N, C-alpha and C positions, 0 to 999 in steps of 0.2 A: 389520186391524191388533188389534184387540180378542182376535180369535178365537186369532191367534198367541201374543199376550200370555196368554191364558188357558191356551193348549196349553203354552206354555213354563213356564208356574207350575204347572200341573200334573203336568209332568215332573220339575220339581224337588222338589216335593213328594213323587210317586213315587220319585223317587232317594233322598230322605231317609228316606221310610218303608222302602224295600229295605235302606237301610245299616243302620238301627236293627233291623229284622225278621229280617232273613238275614245280613247281611256281619259285623256286629257280633257274633252269638252264634257264628257260624261261625267267627270270628278266635278266640275266647276258648276254643272247643273246642279247635282247631288247637293253640293255645297250651298248653292242660292236657294235651291228648295227648303233645305234644312233651316237657313236663316229666316225664309218666310214663315216656314212653320213655328220657330222660336217667337217670331214677332207677334203671330196669329195668337198662340197661346198667351203671351203677356198681355196681348190687349183682350182677349178672353178674362183673363184673370181680372184685370183691371176694370171692365165692365160688369164680373159678377160682385166686385166689391162695392161697384156703384149703384148695383141694383140691391143688394142687402143694405145698404143706407139708406134709400130710398124706401125700400119695404118698412125698415125702423121709422122713418118720418111718417109715413103714411099710416103706420099702427098709432103713432102719437098724435096724430092730427085732431082727433075726437076729442082727446084728453085736452089739446091746446084751446079748443075753444070752448070748452068749458073755463079753462085756467084764465082765458082773457075776459069771459062773462063775468067770472068771479072777482078778477083785478077790476075791472070797469066798476062793478057795485060796490066792492069794499074799499077801494083806495082812490076813486074818482067821483065825487059827489055831483048829482043832477046840477044843471046848469040852473034851474029854478030854486035850488037851494044854494048855489056856489057861494053868492057873496055872504049869507050868513053864516055858512060853514067855514068860510075863510076869515070872518071876523071873530068867531067863537074862537077858532085856532090859535089865532096871534093872540088874542085876549088872554088865552089859557096858557101860551107858551112863555107870554110877558110876565104875567105873574108868577109862574115856577121860576123864573130865570131873575126875577128883583128886578126887571126893567121898567121904568116909567112906562105909562100906558102909551101905546105909539100910536103916530098917526099915519094912516093909510089911504092910498089913491088907488081906485081899482078902475081896471081899463080891459074892457070884453075885446080879444083881439078875433074880427070877422073876416079879416084878409086870409088867414089859410083853411083850408077845408079837409083837416084832417079826421081821423075818426074821433078824437077827442078835442074839445074846443080848447083856447087857453084864457085864463083870466088872468090879466096881468096887475102884480100887486108891487107899488111903491111905497115901502115902509121906512119911517124915520122913527129912530128910537133913541133915546139917551140913559146914560147909567155908566156904571162902573166897566172897564174893560172887560173884565172876566165875564160879567154878568151877560154884556152885551154878545161876547164868543157863545155863551152858553144858551141865549136867545137863538143866536143863527144857527147853531148847532142844532138845536131841538126842531126849528122848523124844518132844517133841510133832512132831518131823519125822522120826521113827522110819517104818520101813517098815510097821509094823503100824498098825492102824487103831485109832489112840488119840485120846481127846479130855481135853484138860486142861480141868477144871471149875473149880477152884480153885487159887490160888498166894499164898502168903503166907509173908513173911519175919518171924523173930523173933529177938531175940538168945538167943544160946547159951551154952555153955561156954566158958571161957579166951578169951573175946573174939571167937570163931568166930560165923558165923552159922547158924541155924537154918531150914530150908526145910519147910514143910507143902505138899504138892501133892495133889490130889483128882482123879483121872483115872478114865477108862472105857476099858478095852481090850475092842473088840468080838469075839465070838466066833462061830462057825458052828455051829448045834446039831448 
């Protein structure tokens, strides 16, 4: 009976030793490998989403070039006709808004070397508040590429308001 107890105790000690020496380190290695595998799968999924997005952009690239060319030709006048296009636009918008013919100062911006050139416009107009707002809104929403930078009202002559508006008209070189 002592031999059986010793043998049983030896087997329990051997079982505990095998558990700590083999099974537990192997289990932690398996867990760490599973974690690495899950991280690698997640990274692969994210990269696949990114590749799909880049393929979508690549497919749209030829159309983007055509749209940019279309925008440049339809919404940004050439530098050669930029001044007359700006004068015509301002006169047309002022007439439609019921504003007195505005005075305009032009300034071609040669400092920036962007794909589109900037023609600075400093416009002074006089009229009723509602008409001046209509004038400014029509300029801002015109078909040409205009960016309104400053906009201010001041009291004018004979009870009329005066509008000072600074804008940039973008031109193709």
